[in-house]
C-alpha positions in Angstrom: -0.2 0.6 0.4 2.2 2.8 0.7 4.2 2.3 -2.2 0.9 2.5 -4.7 -0.1 5.7 -2.4 3.3 7.3 -2.7 3.1 6.5 -6.9 -0.5 7.4 -6.7 0.7 11.8 -6.4 4.4 11.0 -7.4 4.9 13.6 -11.2 6.0 11.4 -14.3 9.9 11.5 -14.2 10.1 12.0 -18.5 8.2 15.2 -17.6 10.2 16.5 -15.0 13.2 15.3 -17.0 12.5 17.4 -19.8 10.8 20.8 -18.0 12.7 23.6 -19.6 13.4 25.2 -15.8 14.7 22.1 -15.3 17.3 20.9 -18.4 20.0 22.8 -16.8 20.8 19.7 -14.4 20.7 17.4 -17.3 21.7 13.4 -16.1 21.9 14.2 -13.0 17.8 13.9 -12.6 18.2 10.5 -14.0 19.3 8.9 -11.3 16.9 6.2 -10.0 17.3 6.7 -6.8 15.9 9.6 -7.2 12.4 7.9 -8.5 12.6 4.9 -6.6 9.4 4.9 -3.7 11.0 3.1 -1.8 11.4 3.1 2.1 14.5 4.6 2.1 14.0 6.5 -0.7 11.5 8.6 1.1 12.4 8.6 4.7 15.3 9.9 3.4 13.1 12.7 1.0 10.6 13.6 3.5 13.8 14.8 6.3 15.2 16.6 3.6 12.4 18.6 3.1 11.3 19.0 6.2 14.4 20.6 7.8 14.6 22.6 4.7 11.0 23.4 4.6 11.3 24.4 8.0 15.0 25.6 8.8 14.6 28.7 5.2 12.3 30.5 4.2 13.1 31.5 0.6 13.9 28.8 -1.5 12.9 26.0 -0.1 12.2 23.5 -2.9 15.7 24.7 -4.5 17.6 23.8 -1.9 15.5 20.0 -0.7 15.8 18.6 -4.4 19.4 20.3 -4.9 20.6 17.7 -1.5 18.2 14.9 -2.3 19.9 14.9 -5.6 23.6 14.9 -3.8 22.6 12.0 -0.6 19.9 9.7 -3.3 16.7 10.7 -1.9 13.3 10.2 -3.2 13.1 13.9 -4.9 9.9 14.3 -5.1 8.7 13.3 -2.0 12.2 16.0 -0.7 10.2 18.5 -2.8 6.5 17.8 -1.2 7.5 17.8 2.1 8.6 20.9 2.1 4.7 22.0 2.3 5.7 22.3 5.8 5.4 25.7 6.0 3.2 27.5 4.6 1.4 30.6 4.3 -1.2 29.0 7.2 1.8 27.5 9.1 4.3 30.3 8.6 3.6 32.5 11.1 3.2 29.9 13.5 6.2 27.8 13.2 8.3 30.6 13.4 6.1 31.8 16.4 6.8 29.2 18.1 10.7 28.4 16.7 11.4 31.6 18.4 10.2 31.2 21.8 11.5 27.0 21.7 15.4 29.4 20.2 14.2 32.1 23.5 13.6 28.6 25.8 17.1 27.7 24.9 19.2 30.5 25.1 17.7 31.6 27.9 18.0 35.4 25.6 15.3 37.7 27.6 12.3 37.3 26.5 11.0 41.9 26.6 13.1 41.3 23.7 9.9 40.3 22.0 7.5 43.6 22.8 8.2 46.5 20.2 9.5 49.1 22.5 8.4 52.4 21.4 11.2 53.9 20.3 10.7 51.4 16.9 7.8 54.2 16.2 8.7 55.4 12.7 9.2 58.9 13.5 10.5 60.9 10.1 12.6 63.4 11.6 14.8 60.8 12.7 15.4 59.3 9.1 17.8 56.5 8.8 18.6 56.6 12.8 14.5 54.6 12.8 15.8 51.8 10.8 19.3 51.1 12.5 16.9 50.6 15.5 14.6 48.4 13.0 17.8 46.0 11.9 18.9 46.4 15.8 15.5 44.6 16.9 15.7 42.6 14.3 18.9 40.7 14.9 17.7 40.8 17.8 15.9 39.1 17.5 17.5 36.2 15.1 20.0 34.2 17.5 16.6 33.1 19.1 14.9 32.2 15.8 17.5 30.7 14.0 18.1 28.6 17.1 14.7 26.7 17.5 14.4 27.2 13.6 17.7 24.2 13.7 16.1 22.7 16.8 12.8 22.5 15.4 14.3 21.3 11.6 16.7 18.7 13.1 13.5 16.9 15.2 11.4 17.3 12.3 13.7 15.1 10.2 14.8 12.5 12.9 11.0 12.1 13.5 9.8 12.1 9.8 12.9 9.8 8.8 12.5 6.9 11.6 8.5 6.9 11.7 7.9 6.2 8.1 11.2 3.6 8.4 9.2 2.3 11.6 5.3 2.9 9.7 7.2 1.4 6.6 8.2 -1.8 8.0 5.0 -2.4 10.2 2.5 -2.5 6.7 5.3 -4.9 4.9 5.1 -7.2 8.2 0.8 -7.0 8.5 0.9 -7.4 4.5 3.8 -10.6 4.4 1.9 -12.8 7.8 -1.7 -11.4 5.8 -0.4 -13.6 2.9 1.1 -15.7 4.7 -2.4 -16.5 6.5 -4.0 -16.6 2.9 -1.9 -19.3 1.8 -2.2 -21.7 4.8 -5.9 -21.3 4.5 -6.0 -22.0 1.6 -3.4 -25.2 1.1 -5.9 -26.7 3.3 -9.0 -25.7 2.0 -6.9 -28.1 -0.8 -6.1 -30.7 1.5 -9.4 -31.3 2.7 -11.8 -33.6 1.9 
C-alpha cells in the first residue's frame, strides 16, 4: 500500500526531466534513486524536505532538490515535504521556534515586545531604520537556534517514523499473505 499511495501522487519523471527550467540538471535527474519509491528513499526525502522546509524561509524547494540529488533521496518527496511551511503554518511555526530558541538560549523575553522607540519618526530618518535592523537582528539568534532544533528534530522523527511505519505495514502484509496461503492449503487438503 505505501508504494501504491506514493506512486499515485508522484509526478512523471520523464516530464520533469524534460521541463525547460530543469534541463540544465541534465544527467543528475536520471539517477533511478531519485524517482524510486522505496522505504529508505521516501524516508530520506521526507527528512530532507522537512529540514529545509522549516529551516529556510525562502528557496526551500531548490535547496531540498539539491540535497535530495546529492543524497540520492526521493526527489518528489523531498520537494513535497517543504510545504510543511506555507502561508497558514508559517507564523505559528516561526513563533514556536522563536520561543523555543528563547528557552534554549535563556535570552531575555522582553526583547519580544516592540519598543516604542521603534515607532516611525520622520525626523530621525536613518536612525529609525537602524533601530529596526538592530531589533530584528536581536530576534535572529533565538529564532535561528529554535528553527535549527525544530528542523533537525522534525527530520529525525520523520525519517524514523516513515521507516518504522513502512516496516510495520510490510510485516502485516507478509503475515496476511502467509495466512491466506495457509488457508488455501487447508482447503486443498480438506476432503
